[in-house]
MARKOLTI-977299 format. One record per residue: x, z, y of N, C-alpha, C in turn; residue in three letters; residue number from 1. Coordinates in pm, 1 decimal. Example, Ala and Ser with C-alpha at 12.3 -4.5 7.8 and 13.67 -1.06 7.14 Angstrom:
2
<site n_east="1319.0" n_up="780.0" n_north="-569.0" ca_east="1230.0" ca_up="780.0" ca_north="-450.0" c_east="1320.0" c_up="780.0" c_north="-330.0" resn="ALA" resi="1"/>
<site n_east="1285.0" n_up="708.0" n_north="-225.0" ca_east="1367.0" ca_up="714.0" ca_north="-106.0" c_east="1290.0" c_up="787.0" c_north="3.0" resn="SER" resi="2"/>
This chain:
117
<site n_east="69.7" n_up="-422.2" n_north="-1940.2" ca_east="-32.9" ca_up="-272.1" ca_north="-1837.1" c_east="-81.8" c_up="-215.4" c_north="-1968.9" resn="MET" resi="1"/>
<site n_east="-51.4" n_up="-73.7" n_north="-1940.1" ca_east="-132.2" ca_up="29.3" ca_north="-2011.5" c_east="-284.4" c_up="-22.1" c_north="-2014.2" resn="LYS" resi="2"/>
<site n_east="-361.9" n_up="9.8" n_north="-2113.3" ca_east="-504.8" ca_up="20.4" ca_north="-2122.2" c_east="-558.9" c_up="159.6" c_north="-2034.1" resn="LYS" resi="3"/>
<site n_east="-664.1" n_up="130.2" n_north="-1970.3" ca_east="-677.4" ca_up="288.2" ca_north="-1919.2" c_east="-760.9" c_up="364.1" c_north="-1973.0" resn="GLU" resi="4"/>
<site n_east="-734.0" n_up="483.7" n_north="-1984.5" ca_east="-813.6" ca_up="585.6" ca_north="-2024.4" c_east="-911.2" c_up="643.7" c_north="-1951.5" resn="ASN" resi="5"/>
<site n_east="-1031.0" n_up="678.5" n_north="-2015.3" ca_east="-1155.7" ca_up="700.2" ca_north="-1939.4" c_east="-1123.7" c_up="847.5" c_north="-1921.3" resn="PRO" resi="6"/>
<site n_east="-1056.5" n_up="889.0" n_north="-1993.4" ca_east="-1062.7" ca_up="1056.9" ca_north="-1976.4" c_east="-945.9" c_up="1081.3" c_north="-1868.8" resn="LEU" resi="7"/>
<site n_east="-857.6" n_up="1032.4" n_north="-1853.7" ca_east="-779.2" ca_up="1052.9" ca_north="-1728.8" c_east="-838.6" c_up="1016.4" c_north="-1594.0" resn="GLU" resi="8"/>
<site n_east="-970.8" n_up="936.9" n_north="-1577.7" ca_east="-1049.6" ca_up="880.9" ca_north="-1490.0" c_east="-1096.1" c_up="1050.4" c_north="-1454.4" resn="SER" resi="9"/>
<site n_east="-1147.6" n_up="1076.3" n_north="-1541.5" ca_east="-1255.6" ca_up="1173.6" ca_north="-1532.2" c_east="-1193.1" c_up="1318.5" c_north="-1490.3" resn="ILE" resi="10"/>
<site n_east="-1063.3" n_up="1343.8" n_north="-1568.4" ca_east="-1005.2" ca_up="1411.6" ca_north="-1515.1" c_east="-939.9" c_up="1433.1" c_north="-1368.7" resn="LEU" resi="11"/>
<site n_east="-913.2" n_up="1304.9" n_north="-1329.3" ca_east="-862.3" ca_up="1274.0" ca_north="-1175.7" c_east="-966.3" c_up="1316.7" c_north="-1083.1" resn="ALA" resi="12"/>
<site n_east="-1114.8" n_up="1312.3" n_north="-1114.0" ca_east="-1240.9" ca_up="1261.1" ca_north="-1037.9" c_east="-1229.1" c_up="1425.3" c_north="-1004.1" resn="ILE" resi="13"/>
<site n_east="-1253.2" n_up="1467.0" n_north="-1125.0" ca_east="-1284.5" ca_up="1636.5" ca_north="-1151.0" c_east="-1189.2" c_up="1751.3" c_north="-1129.7" resn="SER" resi="14"/>
<site n_east="-1060.8" n_up="1693.1" n_north="-1114.5" ca_east="-956.7" ca_up="1782.1" ca_north="-1042.2" c_east="-960.6" c_up="1771.5" c_north="-887.1" resn="GLY" resi="15"/>
<site n_east="-953.4" n_up="1655.7" n_north="-818.8" ca_east="-1012.8" ca_up="1634.5" ca_north="-701.6" c_east="-1082.2" c_up="1682.1" c_north="-632.8" resn="GLY" resi="16"/>
<site n_east="-1211.6" n_up="1710.4" n_north="-720.2" ca_east="-1375.1" ca_up="1808.7" ca_north="-646.4" c_east="-1306.4" c_up="1922.9" c_north="-650.9" resn="LEU" resi="17"/>
<site n_east="-1276.8" n_up="2003.6" n_north="-772.8" ca_east="-1210.4" ca_up="2125.9" ca_north="-780.8" c_east="-1098.6" c_up="2170.5" c_north="-643.1" resn="LEU" resi="18"/>
<site n_east="-982.9" n_up="2077.7" n_north="-663.7" ca_east="-932.6" ca_up="2039.8" ca_north="-463.9" c_east="-1043.0" c_up="2085.4" c_north="-358.6" resn="LEU" resi="19"/>
<site n_east="-1101.4" n_up="1980.4" n_north="-344.5" ca_east="-1181.1" ca_up="1982.4" ca_north="-261.5" c_east="-1290.2" c_up="2117.5" c_north="-238.9" resn="PHE" resi="20"/>
<site n_east="-1320.1" n_up="2183.1" n_north="-350.4" ca_east="-1390.9" ca_up="2276.5" ca_north="-395.1" c_east="-1288.3" c_up="2417.9" c_north="-349.2" resn="TYR" resi="21"/>
<site n_east="-1193.8" n_up="2418.9" n_north="-339.2" ca_east="-1115.2" ca_up="2533.1" ca_north="-309.5" c_east="-1078.6" c_up="2518.5" c_north="-181.8" resn="LEU" resi="22"/>
<site n_east="-1074.6" n_up="2385.1" n_north="-118.8" ca_east="-1053.5" ca_up="2365.7" ca_north="35.1" c_east="-1161.5" c_up="2414.9" c_north="137.7" resn="LEU" resi="23"/>
<site n_east="-1283.3" n_up="2372.6" n_north="89.8" ca_east="-1388.3" ca_up="2371.1" ca_north="173.8" c_east="-1501.4" c_up="2465.1" c_north="138.1" resn="PHE" resi="24"/>
<site n_east="-1472.1" n_up="2531.3" n_north="36.7" ca_east="-1565.9" ca_up="2634.2" ca_north="-48.9" c_east="-1733.7" c_up="2617.0" c_north="-84.4" resn="ASN" resi="25"/>
<site n_east="-1765.2" n_up="2430.4" n_north="-127.3" ca_east="-1874.8" ca_up="2397.6" ca_north="-132.2" c_east="-1935.8" c_up="2406.6" c_north="-274.9" resn="LEU" resi="26"/>
<site n_east="-2020.5" n_up="2504.0" n_north="-303.6" ca_east="-2042.2" ca_up="2538.1" ca_north="-425.0" c_east="-2099.9" c_up="2353.1" c_north="-537.6" resn="LYS" resi="27"/>
<site n_east="-2151.9" n_up="2279.0" n_north="-453.9" ca_east="-2156.8" ca_up="2133.1" ca_north="-483.8" c_east="-2082.2" c_up="2051.4" c_north="-561.8" resn="VAL" resi="28"/>
<site n_east="-1959.5" n_up="2120.8" n_north="-475.3" ca_east="-1844.9" ca_up="2036.5" ca_north="-541.6" c_east="-1792.6" c_up="2068.1" c_north="-673.6" resn="LEU" resi="29"/>
<site n_east="-1822.7" n_up="2202.9" n_north="-693.6" ca_east="-1828.6" ca_up="2301.9" ca_north="-834.4" c_east="-1882.9" c_up="2235.3" c_north="-896.0" resn="LEU" resi="30"/>
<site n_east="-1993.6" n_up="2218.3" n_north="-914.9" ca_east="-2131.0" ca_up="2216.5" ca_north="-972.4" c_east="-2110.2" c_up="2038.8" c_north="-1019.1" resn="ILE" resi="31"/>
<site n_east="-2099.3" n_up="1939.5" n_north="-943.0" ca_east="-2045.1" ca_up="1840.6" ca_north="-975.2" c_east="-1929.9" c_up="1822.8" c_north="-1067.1" resn="ILE" resi="32"/>
<site n_east="-1814.2" n_up="1861.7" n_north="-1055.9" ca_east="-1685.8" ca_up="1874.2" ca_north="-1106.4" c_east="-1694.1" c_up="1887.7" c_north="-1241.4" resn="ALA" resi="33"/>
<site n_east="-1764.7" n_up="2007.8" n_north="-1236.9" ca_east="-1861.9" ca_up="2086.2" ca_north="-1399.6" c_east="-1904.4" c_up="1942.1" c_north="-1499.3" resn="ILE" resi="34"/>
<site n_east="-1988.6" n_up="1857.5" n_north="-1397.6" ca_east="-2071.3" ca_up="1796.7" ca_north="-1477.9" c_east="-1951.4" c_up="1693.3" c_north="-1531.2" resn="CYS" resi="35"/>
<site n_east="-1868.4" n_up="1657.4" n_north="-1409.8" ca_east="-1774.3" ca_up="1540.9" ca_north="-1491.4" c_east="-1723.6" c_up="1551.3" c_north="-1593.7" resn="PHE" resi="36"/>
<site n_east="-1656.4" n_up="1664.4" n_north="-1587.8" ca_east="-1612.2" ca_up="1772.6" ca_north="-1743.3" c_east="-1655.8" c_up="1757.3" c_north="-1835.8" resn="ILE" resi="37"/>
<site n_east="-1774.9" n_up="1771.7" n_north="-1817.1" ca_east="-1871.8" ca_up="1807.0" ca_north="-1951.2" c_east="-1930.0" c_up="1648.9" c_north="-1996.2" resn="ALA" resi="38"/>
<site n_east="-1930.4" n_up="1573.9" n_north="-1881.0" ca_east="-1962.5" ca_up="1422.5" ca_north="-1959.9" c_east="-1831.6" c_up="1352.6" c_north="-2019.5" resn="VAL" resi="39"/>
<site n_east="-1716.5" n_up="1406.0" n_north="-1949.7" ca_east="-1607.8" ca_up="1326.2" ca_north="-1995.6" c_east="-1560.7" c_up="1401.6" c_north="-2124.3" resn="GLY" resi="40"/>
<site n_east="-1614.1" n_up="1524.8" n_north="-2200.9" ca_east="-1591.1" ca_up="1590.4" ca_north="-2344.8" c_east="-1685.6" c_up="1528.0" c_north="-2436.4" resn="LEU" resi="41"/>
<site n_east="-1808.4" n_up="1527.0" n_north="-2348.9" ca_east="-1921.4" ca_up="1479.9" ca_north="-2480.0" c_east="-1986.8" c_up="1319.4" c_north="-2468.7" resn="PHE" resi="42"/>
<site n_east="-1931.5" n_up="1266.1" n_north="-2378.6" ca_east="-1999.0" ca_up="1115.5" ca_north="-2404.9" c_east="-1884.4" c_up="1002.9" c_north="-2320.2" resn="SER" resi="43"/>
<site n_east="-1863.3" n_up="928.1" n_north="-2476.6" ca_east="-1719.0" ca_up="821.4" ca_north="-2428.9" c_east="-1801.1" c_up="714.4" c_north="-2374.8" resn="THR" resi="44"/>
<site n_east="-1926.5" n_up="665.5" n_north="-2389.4" ca_east="-1969.4" ca_up="585.6" ca_north="-2318.2" c_east="-2009.3" c_up="603.3" c_north="-2151.6" resn="TYR" resi="45"/>
<site n_east="-2029.9" n_up="744.6" n_north="-2137.0" ca_east="-2085.0" ca_up="738.1" ca_north="-1990.2" c_east="-1948.0" c_up="770.9" c_north="-1925.9" resn="LEU" resi="46"/>
<site n_east="-1842.0" n_up="876.6" n_north="-1985.3" ca_east="-1697.8" ca_up="822.3" ca_north="-1946.4" c_east="-1630.4" c_up="690.5" c_north="-1907.0" resn="SER" resi="47"/>
<site n_east="-1670.7" n_up="624.6" n_north="-2012.5" ca_east="-1559.4" ca_up="455.7" ca_north="-1959.2" c_east="-1659.1" c_up="419.3" c_north="-1842.8" resn="SER" resi="48"/>
<site n_east="-1793.8" n_up="437.1" n_north="-1853.6" ca_east="-1869.9" ca_up="370.5" ca_north="-1725.8" c_east="-1844.4" c_up="442.1" c_north="-1626.5" resn="LYS" resi="49"/>
<site n_east="-1840.1" n_up="583.6" n_north="-1568.9" ca_east="-1779.3" ca_up="603.2" ca_north="-1437.9" c_east="-1639.0" c_up="582.4" c_north="-1458.6" resn="ILE" resi="50"/>
<site n_east="-1555.1" n_up="573.5" n_north="-1563.4" ca_east="-1378.6" ca_up="529.4" ca_north="-1533.6" c_east="-1369.2" c_up="375.8" c_north="-1470.8" resn="ALA" resi="51"/>
<site n_east="-1471.3" n_up="280.9" n_north="-1532.2" ca_east="-1474.2" ca_up="161.7" ca_north="-1476.3" c_east="-1513.3" c_up="174.6" c_north="-1344.3" resn="TRP" resi="52"/>
<site n_east="-1607.9" n_up="220.0" n_north="-1316.4" ca_east="-1673.8" ca_up="274.8" ca_north="-1143.2" c_east="-1573.3" c_up="331.6" c_north="-1090.7" resn="LEU" resi="53"/>
<site n_east="-1484.9" n_up="392.9" n_north="-1115.0" ca_east="-1385.0" ca_up="490.2" ca_north="-993.4" c_east="-1307.4" c_up="363.8" c_north="-986.9" resn="TRP" resi="54"/>
<site n_east="-1222.7" n_up="316.1" n_north="-1092.2" ca_east="-1106.6" ca_up="185.3" ca_north="-1042.0" c_east="-1162.5" c_up="98.8" c_north="-981.3" resn="LEU" resi="55"/>
<site n_east="-1313.6" n_up="20.1" n_north="-1020.1" ca_east="-1347.0" ca_up="-32.5" ca_north="-905.6" c_east="-1349.9" c_up="-21.9" c_north="-747.2" resn="GLY" resi="56"/>
<site n_east="-1387.4" n_up="101.4" n_north="-799.0" ca_east="-1410.9" ca_up="152.4" ca_north="-603.4" c_east="-1250.3" c_up="188.1" c_north="-560.1" resn="PHE" resi="57"/>
<site n_east="-1142.9" n_up="214.9" n_north="-642.3" ca_east="-963.6" ca_up="232.2" ca_north="-617.4" c_east="-930.0" c_up="107.0" c_north="-560.6" resn="ALA" resi="58"/>
<site n_east="-971.2" n_up="8.5" n_north="-615.7" ca_east="-923.5" ca_up="-152.5" ca_north="-631.2" c_east="-998.6" c_up="-213.0" c_north="-488.6" resn="LYS" resi="59"/>
<site n_east="-1108.8" n_up="-162.8" n_north="-445.1" ca_east="-1216.6" ca_up="-200.0" ca_north="-324.1" c_east="-1135.0" c_up="-129.3" c_north="-218.8" resn="VAL" resi="60"/>
<site n_east="-1119.6" n_up="-55.5" n_north="-238.1" ca_east="-1036.1" ca_up="44.1" ca_north="-123.7" c_east="-893.6" c_up="-0.4" c_north="-120.1" resn="LEU" resi="61"/>
<site n_east="-812.8" n_up="19.2" n_north="-201.0" ca_east="-667.5" ca_up="-26.2" ca_north="-213.4" c_east="-675.4" c_up="-165.6" c_north="-108.3" resn="GLY" resi="62"/>
<site n_east="-770.5" n_up="-241.8" n_north="-120.7" ca_east="-746.1" ca_up="-408.9" ca_north="-105.8" c_east="-825.8" c_up="-366.3" c_north="95.2" resn="TYR" resi="63"/>
<site n_east="-873.4" n_up="-308.1" n_north="119.5" ca_east="-911.8" ca_up="-303.2" ca_north="279.4" c_east="-813.0" c_up="-200.6" c_north="298.5" resn="PHE" resi="64"/>
<site n_east="-761.5" n_up="-112.0" n_north="256.2" ca_east="-695.1" ca_up="2.8" ca_north="319.5" c_east="-556.4" c_up="-64.9" c_north="346.3" resn="SER" resi="65"/>
<site n_east="-505.1" n_up="-125.1" n_north="272.3" ca_east="-379.3" ca_up="-181.7" ca_north="283.4" c_east="-378.2" c_up="-266.5" c_north="425.9" resn="SER" resi="66"/>
<site n_east="-475.8" n_up="-383.6" n_north="416.2" ca_east="-498.8" ca_up="-478.7" ca_north="524.9" c_east="-520.7" c_up="-381.6" c_north="657.4" resn="ARG" resi="67"/>
<site n_east="-606.5" n_up="-276.8" n_north="638.3" ca_east="-668.4" ca_up="-206.4" ca_north="746.1" c_east="-508.3" c_up="-120.6" c_north="825.5" resn="LEU" resi="68"/>
<site n_east="-451.1" n_up="-99.5" n_north="734.3" ca_east="-292.1" ca_up="-15.2" ca_north="759.8" c_east="-170.4" c_up="-135.5" c_north="833.3" resn="LEU" resi="69"/>
<site n_east="-199.7" n_up="-242.2" n_north="756.4" ca_east="-102.2" ca_up="-296.1" ca_north="829.9" c_east="-109.2" c_up="-406.6" c_north="943.6" resn="LEU" resi="70"/>
<site n_east="-261.3" n_up="-396.9" n_north="953.1" ca_east="-290.1" ca_up="-492.2" ca_north="1082.1" c_east="-267.8" c_up="-354.6" c_north="1189.1" resn="GLY" resi="71"/>
<site n_east="-303.4" n_up="-247.6" n_north="1158.5" ca_east="-294.4" ca_up="-118.4" ca_north="1268.4" c_east="-143.9" c_up="-109.8" c_north="1331.7" resn="ILE" resi="72"/>
<site n_east="-44.2" n_up="-142.1" n_north="1231.5" ca_east="102.7" ca_up="-133.3" ca_north="1236.1" c_east="175.7" c_up="-244.3" c_north="1327.5" resn="VAL" resi="73"/>
<site n_east="88.0" n_up="-348.4" n_north="1306.5" ca_east="135.1" ca_up="-495.8" ca_north="1385.4" c_east="91.4" c_up="-463.7" c_north="1521.2" resn="PHE" resi="74"/>
<site n_east="-32.8" n_up="-448.5" n_north="1520.0" ca_east="-116.4" ca_up="-494.1" ca_north="1639.0" c_east="-51.5" c_up="-350.0" c_north="1738.2" resn="TYR" resi="75"/>
<site n_east="-44.1" n_up="-254.3" n_north="1708.2" ca_east="-6.0" ca_up="-127.4" ca_north="1757.2" c_east="135.3" c_up="-75.2" c_north="1792.8" resn="LEU" resi="76"/>
<site n_east="226.8" n_up="-136.6" n_north="1722.5" ca_east="356.5" ca_up="-133.1" ca_north="1679.1" c_east="464.9" c_up="-221.3" c_north="1683.8" resn="VAL" resi="77"/>
<site n_east="416.8" n_up="-344.8" n_north="1617.9" ca_east="529.2" ca_up="-464.0" ca_north="1622.4" c_east="479.9" c_up="-505.6" c_north="1767.0" resn="LEU" resi="78"/>
<site n_east="366.8" n_up="-546.6" n_north="1785.1" ca_east="389.1" ca_up="-631.3" ca_north="1902.0" c_east="397.0" c_up="-582.9" c_north="2011.7" resn="THR" resi="79"/>
<site n_east="353.1" n_up="-456.4" n_north="2064.7" ca_east="414.5" ca_up="-399.5" ca_north="2185.5" c_east="566.3" c_up="-406.6" c_north="2178.0" resn="PRO" resi="80"/>
<site n_east="623.8" n_up="-387.5" n_north="2099.1" ca_east="759.4" ca_up="-401.2" ca_north="2063.7" c_east="828.6" c_up="-538.0" c_north="2103.6" resn="LEU" resi="81"/>
<site n_east="766.3" n_up="-644.7" n_north="2046.6" ca_east="805.2" ca_up="-757.7" ca_north="2066.8" c_east="738.8" c_up="-798.6" c_north="2226.1" resn="ALA" resi="82"/>
<site n_east="681.4" n_up="-758.4" n_north="2258.4" ca_east="646.1" ca_up="-789.0" ca_north="2425.6" c_east="762.1" c_up="-738.6" c_north="2522.7" resn="PHE" resi="83"/>
<site n_east="795.5" n_up="-593.4" n_north="2450.4" ca_east="890.3" ca_up="-528.0" ca_north="2527.8" c_east="1015.5" c_up="-607.0" c_north="2555.9" resn="LEU" resi="84"/>
<site n_east="1056.9" n_up="-614.8" n_north="2394.8" ca_east="1202.9" ca_up="-705.5" ca_north="2379.6" c_east="1216.6" c_up="-832.5" c_north="2478.8" resn="ARG" resi="85"/>
<site n_east="1121.3" n_up="-926.6" n_north="2448.2" ca_east="1101.8" ca_up="-1046.3" ca_north="2575.2" c_east="1097.6" c_up="-1035.0" c_north="2705.3" resn="LYS" resi="86"/>
<site n_east="1063.8" n_up="-884.0" n_north="2730.2" ca_east="1121.8" ca_up="-889.6" ca_north="2900.5" c_east="1234.9" c_up="-851.0" c_north="2893.6" resn="LEU" resi="87"/>
<site n_east="1275.4" n_up="-781.0" n_north="2879.6" ca_east="1402.8" ca_up="-696.4" ca_north="2863.7" c_east="1523.0" c_up="-744.6" c_north="2781.4" resn="LEU" resi="88"/>
<site n_east="1486.0" n_up="-885.9" n_north="2768.1" ca_east="1584.7" ca_up="-990.4" ca_north="2682.5" c_east="1670.6" c_up="-1025.8" c_north="2740.3" resn="LYS" resi="89"/>
<site n_east="1793.1" n_up="-1030.8" n_north="2758.1" ca_east="1937.4" ca_up="-1074.4" ca_north="2838.9" c_east="1910.4" c_up="-1245.0" c_north="2785.1" resn="LYS" resi="90"/>
<site n_east="1946.6" n_up="-1333.0" n_north="2828.9" ca_east="1995.3" ca_up="-1528.6" ca_north="2810.7" c_east="2103.4" c_up="-1460.8" c_north="2780.9" resn="LYS" resi="91"/>
<site n_east="2152.9" n_up="-1506.4" n_north="2667.8" ca_east="2245.8" ca_up="-1546.3" ca_north="2581.2" c_east="2296.2" c_up="-1690.1" c_north="2588.4" resn="ILE" resi="92"/>
<site n_east="2225.9" n_up="-1747.2" n_north="2566.7" ca_east="2217.2" ca_up="-1866.1" ca_north="2591.9" c_east="2344.7" c_up="-1927.2" c_north="2722.7" resn="MET" resi="93"/>
<site n_east="2406.2" n_up="-2002.6" n_north="2679.5" ca_east="2520.9" ca_up="-2067.3" ca_north="2798.5" c_east="2462.9" c_up="-2149.0" c_north="2877.9" resn="VAL" resi="94"/>
<site n_east="2469.6" n_up="-2125.4" n_north="3028.8" ca_east="2330.9" ca_up="-2229.8" ca_north="3110.7" c_east="2340.7" c_up="-2371.7" c_north="3085.2" resn="GLU" resi="95"/>
<site n_east="2477.8" n_up="-2445.8" n_north="3038.8" ca_east="2493.5" ca_up="-2576.6" ca_north="3001.0" c_east="2397.5" c_up="-2616.4" c_north="2876.5" resn="ASP" resi="96"/>
<site n_east="2403.1" n_up="-2509.0" n_north="2774.9" ca_east="2369.2" ca_up="-2507.9" ca_north="2628.2" c_east="2269.4" c_up="-2560.9" c_north="2644.8" resn="SER" resi="97"/>
<site n_east="2144.2" n_up="-2660.7" n_north="2556.6" ca_east="2029.2" ca_up="-2604.9" ca_north="2543.6" c_east="1951.2" c_up="-2578.8" c_north="2379.9" resn="THR" resi="98"/>
<site n_east="2091.3" n_up="-2559.2" n_north="2297.0" ca_east="2081.8" ca_up="-2490.9" ca_north="2148.8" c_east="2135.9" c_up="-2380.3" c_north="2118.9" resn="THR" resi="99"/>
<site n_east="2122.1" n_up="-2332.2" n_north="2049.9" ca_east="2210.0" ca_up="-2255.3" ca_north="1947.8" c_east="2301.4" c_up="-2256.7" c_north="1864.0" resn="TYR" resi="100"/>
<site n_east="2285.3" n_up="-2387.8" n_north="1829.9" ca_east="2355.3" ca_up="-2454.7" ca_north="1696.7" c_east="2471.6" c_up="-2440.3" c_north="1737.0" resn="PHE" resi="101"/>
<site n_east="2569.4" n_up="-2437.9" n_north="1653.7" ca_east="2719.3" ca_up="-2443.2" ca_north="1682.1" c_east="2785.3" c_up="-2515.2" c_north="1548.5" resn="SER" resi="102"/>
<site n_east="2903.8" n_up="-2617.4" n_north="1565.7" ca_east="2931.8" ca_up="-2731.7" ca_north="1487.9" c_east="3011.7" c_up="-2643.7" c_north="1434.0" resn="GLU" resi="103"/>
<site n_east="3068.6" n_up="-2629.0" n_north="1322.2" ca_east="3153.6" ca_up="-2609.2" ca_north="1215.1" c_east="3213.8" c_up="-2698.1" c_north="1142.4" resn="ARG" resi="104"/>
<site n_east="3329.3" n_up="-2708.3" n_north="1174.4" ca_east="3411.2" ca_up="-2790.9" ca_north="1077.1" c_east="3483.1" c_up="-2768.1" c_north="943.7" resn="ASN" resi="105"/>
<site n_east="3424.4" n_up="-2751.0" n_north="831.1" ca_east="3512.5" ca_up="-2689.6" ca_north="775.7" c_east="3464.8" c_up="-2761.6" c_north="642.4" resn="HIS" resi="106"/>
<site n_east="3579.8" n_up="-2761.0" n_north="551.4" ca_east="3604.0" ca_up="-2881.7" ca_north="426.1" c_east="3578.4" c_up="-2759.8" c_north="290.4" resn="ASN" resi="107"/>
<site n_east="3477.5" n_up="-2803.7" n_north="245.7" ca_east="3450.4" ca_up="-2680.2" ca_north="173.4" c_east="3520.7" c_up="-2733.6" c_north="-9.5" resn="PHE" resi="108"/>
<site n_east="3596.4" n_up="-2647.0" n_north="-61.2" ca_east="3650.7" ca_up="-2650.7" ca_north="-171.5" c_east="3590.5" c_up="-2545.5" c_north="-316.4" resn="THR" resi="109"/>
<site n_east="3604.6" n_up="-2550.1" n_north="-435.1" ca_east="3596.2" ca_up="-2496.4" ca_north="-493.4" c_east="3614.6" c_up="-2325.0" c_north="-516.3" resn="ALA" resi="110"/>
<site n_east="3697.2" n_up="-2267.5" n_north="-457.6" ca_east="3722.1" ca_up="-2161.5" ca_north="-423.9" c_east="3630.9" c_up="-2103.0" c_north="-319.9" resn="THR" resi="111"/>
<site n_east="3546.7" n_up="-2180.3" n_north="-232.4" ca_east="3464.8" ca_up="-2103.8" ca_north="-160.5" c_east="3377.7" c_up="-2084.2" c_north="-253.5" resn="ASP" resi="112"/>
<site n_east="3313.5" n_up="-2140.6" n_north="-358.7" ca_east="3176.1" ca_up="-2089.0" ca_north="-437.9" c_east="3173.2" c_up="-1989.6" c_north="-533.1" resn="CYS" resi="113"/>
<site n_east="3352.2" n_up="-1949.8" n_north="-548.2" ca_east="3390.6" ca_up="-1873.3" ca_north="-665.6" c_east="3324.6" c_up="-1692.5" c_north="-684.2" resn="GLU" resi="114"/>
<site n_east="3338.6" n_up="-1638.5" n_north="-576.1" ca_east="3292.0" ca_up="-1556.1" ca_north="-527.4" c_east="3197.8" c_up="-1517.1" c_north="-384.5" resn="LYS" resi="115"/>
<site n_east="3065.4" n_up="-1559.1" n_north="-372.1" ca_east="2944.5" ca_up="-1599.1" ca_north="-293.9" c_east="2977.9" c_up="-1461.8" c_north="-196.4" resn="PRO" resi="116"/>
<site n_east="2974.1" n_up="-1322.5" n_north="-289.0" ca_east="2936.8" ca_up="-1245.9" ca_north="-205.6" c_east="3019.4" c_up="-1135.7" c_north="-207.9" resn="PHE" resi="117"/>
């Protein structure tokens, strides 16, 4: 695993702030981005602490957002599809049969295992 580089984190944060400055034209974002760039250039201790906080925030955000997105997909997409399939599904079992299991009488030989795929 690659060791984290605090300057890359500072660059990503300041680049994101500059992008939001260009989109929303808020001078505060420009000032904060310049401060982050200055910290990245002049203080390795502060930039490593900012990178540690930023990566910790990213881990927490990734933990919750993945579960949130998967929960939304499950309950809003898969659950209604499962109920719809259950309502519209035809019975494929034979009326007399109580199982899907079908018996297969086959004698296995060595050639059955030579090319499994």
